[in-house]
C-alpha positions as CSV (number, residue, x, y, z in Angstrom):
1,H,-7.4,9.1,1.1
2,M,-6.4,11.8,-1.5
3,K,-5.1,11.5,-5.0
4,A,-4.0,13.7,-7.8
5,Y,-4.3,12.8,-11.5
6,G,-4.3,14.6,-14.9
7,T,-2.1,15.6,-17.8
8,G,-0.5,18.5,-15.8
9,L,1.4,16.0,-13.6
10,F,3.2,14.5,-16.6
11,K,3.6,17.2,-19.3
12,A,3.7,21.0,-19.5
13,Q,5.0,23.8,-21.8
14,P,6.6,27.1,-20.9
15,N,4.2,30.0,-20.4
16,T,1.1,27.7,-20.9
17,Q,-1.2,26.9,-18.1
18,A,-1.1,23.1,-17.1
19,M,-3.9,21.5,-15.2
20,F,-4.7,18.5,-13.2
21,S,-7.2,17.3,-10.6
22,V,-7.1,16.5,-6.9
23,E,-9.6,14.3,-5.3
24,A,-10.1,14.9,-1.5
25,V,-12.5,13.8,1.2
26,E,-14.4,17.0,1.4
27,A,-14.9,20.5,-0.2
28,G,-13.5,23.8,1.0
29,L,-10.2,22.4,2.2
30,H,-8.1,25.0,0.2
31,N,-9.9,27.9,1.9
32,S,-8.8,26.7,5.3
33,K,-5.2,26.1,4.0
34,R,-5.4,22.5,4.9
35,L,-5.0,21.5,1.3
36,Q,-2.0,23.2,-0.3
37,L,-0.3,23.3,-3.8
38,S,3.1,24.5,-4.5
39,V,5.3,24.2,-7.7
40,T,9.1,24.7,-7.8
41,N,11.4,24.8,-10.8
42,E,15.1,23.6,-11.2
43,E,16.3,26.8,-9.3
44,N,14.0,26.0,-6.5
45,E,11.9,29.1,-7.4
46,E,8.2,29.1,-6.7
47,V,5.9,28.9,-9.9
48,E,2.5,30.5,-9.9
49,A,0.0,27.9,-8.9
50,S,-3.6,27.8,-7.7
51,L,-6.5,25.5,-6.5
52,S,-10.2,25.9,-7.1
53,D,-13.0,24.0,-5.5
54,R,-15.3,22.0,-7.9
55,G,-17.4,20.7,-5.0
56,N,-17.9,17.2,-3.7
57,G,-14.2,17.0,-2.7
58,Q,-13.0,17.7,-6.3
59,Y,-10.4,20.4,-6.9
60,A,-8.9,21.8,-10.1
61,A,-5.2,22.6,-9.9
62,S,-3.3,24.7,-12.3
63,Y,0.2,26.2,-12.7
64,T,2.0,28.2,-15.4
65,P,5.8,27.4,-15.8
66,T,7.8,30.2,-17.3
67,A,10.8,28.1,-18.5
68,E,11.8,24.5,-19.6
69,G,13.3,22.0,-17.2
70,D,12.3,19.7,-14.4
71,H,9.6,21.0,-12.0
72,W,8.2,19.5,-8.7
73,I,4.6,19.7,-7.9
74,A,3.9,19.3,-4.2
75,V,0.3,18.6,-2.9
76,R,0.0,18.6,0.8
77,F,-2.9,18.0,3.3
78,D,-2.3,19.2,6.7
79,H,1.4,19.8,5.8
80,T,1.8,16.2,4.8
81,H,2.3,15.0,1.1
82,I,-0.4,13.2,-0.4
83,K,0.3,9.9,-2.2
84,D,3.1,10.2,-4.8
85,S,3.7,13.9,-4.0
86,P,5.9,15.7,-5.0
87,F,5.4,14.9,-8.6
88,K,8.1,15.5,-11.2
89,V,7.2,17.0,-14.6
90,T,9.7,18.0,-17.3
91,V,8.5,21.2,-18.9
92,R,9.4,21.5,-22.6
93,E,8.3,23.1,-25.8
94,I,6.1,20.7,-27.9
95,T,6.2,21.5,-31.6
96,K,3.0,21.0,-33.7
97,N,4.6,18.4,-36.0
98,E,6.3,16.5,-33.3
99,V,5.8,12.8,-33.5
100,A,7.2,10.4,-30.9
101,P,6.4,6.7,-30.0
102,S,4.8,7.8,-26.8
103,A,2.8,10.6,-28.3
104,P,1.6,9.9,-31.9
105,A,0.3,12.8,-34.0
106,V,-2.8,10.8,-35.0
107,G,-4.2,8.8,-32.1
108,P,-4.3,9.1,-28.3
109,D,-1.5,10.9,-26.4
110,I,0.2,8.5,-24.0
111,H,2.6,9.8,-21.3
112,F,4.3,7.3,-19.0
113,K,5.7,8.4,-15.7
114,H,9.5,8.4,-15.7
115,P,11.0,7.0,-13.7
116,P,8.2,4.5,-12.7
117,D,7.4,4.3,-9.0
118,P,8.6,1.1,-7.3
119,G,5.9,-1.5,-7.8
120,T,3.8,0.5,-10.3
121,I,4.0,1.5,-14.0
122,E,1.7,4.5,-14.6
123,C,0.6,6.6,-17.6
124,I,-1.9,9.3,-18.6
125,V,-3.9,8.6,-21.9
126,S,-5.6,11.5,-23.6
127,Q,-7.8,11.5,-26.6
128,G,-5.7,14.0,-28.4
129,E,-6.4,13.9,-32.1
130,A,-7.8,10.4,-32.1
131,E,-11.5,9.5,-32.6
132,P,-13.7,9.3,-29.5
133,G,-13.0,6.2,-27.4
134,Q,-11.2,4.9,-24.4
135,P,-8.0,2.8,-23.8
136,Q,-8.1,-0.9,-23.6
137,V,-5.0,-2.2,-21.7
138,A,-3.6,-5.7,-21.0
139,A,-0.2,-6.4,-19.3
140,T,2.1,-9.3,-18.6
141,G,5.0,-9.5,-16.2
142,P,7.9,-11.8,-15.6
143,D,7.3,-15.4,-16.7
144,N,4.5,-14.1,-18.9
145,Q,2.2,-13.8,-15.9
146,K,-0.8,-11.6,-16.2
147,A,-0.3,-8.2,-14.5
148,R,-3.2,-6.3,-12.7
149,V,-4.3,-3.2,-14.6
150,M,-6.4,-0.4,-13.0
151,M,-8.0,2.4,-15.0
152,S,-9.9,5.5,-14.0
153,E,-11.3,8.5,-16.0
154,G,-10.5,11.9,-14.7
155,E,-12.7,15.0,-14.6
156,D,-10.7,16.4,-17.6
157,G,-11.5,13.3,-19.7
158,D,-7.9,11.9,-19.4
159,W,-7.4,8.3,-18.3
160,L,-5.1,7.3,-15.6
161,V,-3.7,3.8,-16.2
162,R,-1.8,1.9,-13.5
163,V,-0.2,-1.5,-13.9
164,E,1.0,-3.3,-10.8
165,A,4.6,-4.4,-11.1
166,P,5.6,-6.1,-7.7
167,K,8.3,-8.3,-9.1
168,T,11.7,-7.5,-10.7
169,G,11.8,-8.2,-14.4
170,R,10.3,-7.3,-17.8
171,Y,6.7,-6.1,-18.1
172,Q,4.8,-5.7,-21.4
173,I,1.9,-3.4,-21.8
174,N,-0.4,-3.8,-24.8
175,M,-2.7,-0.8,-25.4
176,Q,-5.6,-0.2,-27.9
177,W,-7.7,2.9,-28.4
178,A,-11.1,2.3,-29.9
179,G,-10.1,-1.2,-30.9
180,V,-6.9,-0.2,-32.7
181,A,-3.4,-0.7,-31.3
182,T,-1.8,2.6,-30.3
183,Q,1.6,3.6,-31.8
184,G,4.5,2.3,-29.8
185,S,2.4,-0.7,-28.4
186,P,3.5,-3.1,-26.9
187,F,5.4,-0.9,-24.4
188,L,8.3,-2.7,-22.6
189,F,9.5,-1.8,-19.1
190,D,12.3,-3.4,-17.1
191,V,11.5,-3.1,-13.4
192,G,14.2,-3.4,-10.8
193,D,14.2,-3.4,-7.1
194,Q,17.0,-0.9,-6.7
195,V,16.4,2.6,-5.6
196,S,18.3,5.1,-7.7
197,A,19.3,8.8,-7.3
198,S,16.8,9.8,-10.1
199,Q,14.0,8.6,-7.8
200,I,14.9,11.0,-4.9
201,H,13.9,14.7,-4.8
202,A,14.7,17.5,-2.4
203,F,12.7,20.7,-1.9
204,G,12.1,23.6,0.5
205,E,13.4,27.0,1.3
206,G,16.5,25.7,3.1
207,L,18.0,24.7,-0.3
208,S,18.2,28.2,-1.4
209,K,18.9,30.2,1.7
210,G,19.8,29.7,5.4
211,V,20.7,31.8,8.5
212,V,24.0,31.9,10.2
213,E,24.1,29.8,13.5
214,K,20.5,28.9,13.1
215,G,19.3,25.4,12.2
216,T,18.0,25.3,8.6
217,R,16.0,22.5,7.1
218,F,14.6,21.2,3.9
219,S,12.7,18.1,2.8
220,I,13.8,15.0,0.8
221,T,11.4,12.4,-0.7
222,A,12.4,8.9,-1.7
223,P,10.6,5.7,-2.7
224,V,11.3,4.0,0.7
225,A,12.3,4.8,4.2
226,G,15.6,4.0,6.0
227,L,18.0,5.1,3.3
228,Q,20.1,7.2,5.6
229,D,20.7,4.3,8.1
230,D,23.6,2.8,6.1
231,G,25.0,6.1,4.8
232,R,23.8,5.9,1.3
233,L,21.6,9.0,1.5
234,K,23.9,12.0,2.3
235,V,23.7,15.7,2.7
236,K,26.8,17.9,2.5
237,V,26.6,21.8,2.8
238,S,30.0,23.3,1.8
239,G,31.2,26.9,1.3
240,E,34.5,28.7,0.6
241,I,35.3,29.1,4.3
242,S,33.6,26.1,6.0
243,T,31.5,23.1,5.7
244,A,28.2,23.0,7.7
245,H,27.2,20.2,10.0
246,A,24.4,18.4,8.3
247,S,22.0,15.5,9.4
248,I,19.1,13.6,8.0
249,I,16.0,12.6,9.9
250,D,13.8,9.8,8.7
251,D,10.2,10.9,9.0
252,G,8.8,7.5,7.7
253,D,7.1,6.5,4.5
254,G,10.0,7.8,2.3
255,Q,9.9,11.3,3.7
256,Y,13.0,12.8,5.3
257,T,14.0,16.1,6.9
258,A,17.5,17.5,6.3
259,L,19.0,19.8,8.9
260,Y,22.2,22.0,8.7
261,T,23.9,24.8,10.6
262,T,26.3,27.2,9.1
263,M,28.7,29.3,11.2
264,H,29.7,31.8,8.5
265,P,27.8,33.8,5.9
266,G,28.5,33.3,2.2
267,D,27.6,31.1,-0.8
268,Y,27.3,27.4,-0.2
269,N,26.8,24.3,-2.3
270,T,24.2,21.9,-0.8
271,A,24.8,18.4,-2.2
272,V,22.2,15.7,-1.8
273,T,23.6,12.2,-2.9
274,F,22.6,8.7,-3.0
275,N,25.3,6.0,-3.4
276,D,27.5,9.0,-4.1
277,E,25.3,10.0,-7.1
278,H,23.7,13.5,-7.1
279,I,19.9,13.5,-7.0
280,C,17.9,15.7,-9.3
281,G,19.1,19.3,-9.1
282,S,22.0,18.7,-6.8
283,P,24.2,20.4,-5.9
284,F,21.9,23.3,-5.0
285,K,23.0,26.9,-4.6
286,T,22.5,28.2,-1.1
287,K,22.9,31.7,0.2
288,V,23.6,32.1,3.9
């Protein structure tokens, strides 16, 4: 099993290197190209990214975004996404005096993953300007039932906190650092069982360019499988002259392959929608 964790999966600033860790089963995988990292921005352009081997199956991943906006981080092993990949991170400038409930100026930095994955509420806790310590977390779910909390410390000293949220309803997360309640605690989350367009992402070369009369493909990732069966997940590739035939293949475990064929060159809009709502970044500009 492989996993990725660290601050760079949740926050990044333009023109500043962001880092996170990848935990694998063995060392040397990136040299054989079995373990791969790619980062794309809102324009589906590749962002400079690299992997370095720390040994014992631990890898340091880094990337340097050049502009603000949503970015997608894909970590693949043998061309298959690892758990939770691709990760969405919103790159933005963070001012020195910025104070927000989820990132206090004095105290640990807390960054929740938005939107939360189905069944899990997740955050990264960093020491920031706080005194040395570690998080203490307790959580309750619907009907005030205790929710399971899992914590692990990363190589970079950041803490990954996961709260299991299998039921629909409100969850309350109480957090302390060095025995003192963190700013913004308790945190409240309303967990639903509905999949939304904001939880679905598309990536791949086929979003930005295609070849006339040749099948072109790109990838879609969602929380669950089977979304194309009832027509809720759709792909439409339309240009000034014609609309391309498009189809979606369910690869299982929330992974999909979109295929389309255009008969004329030109500029196209590739729309990926769920329940008639555009997913992140849609419609995409496609040159054929």
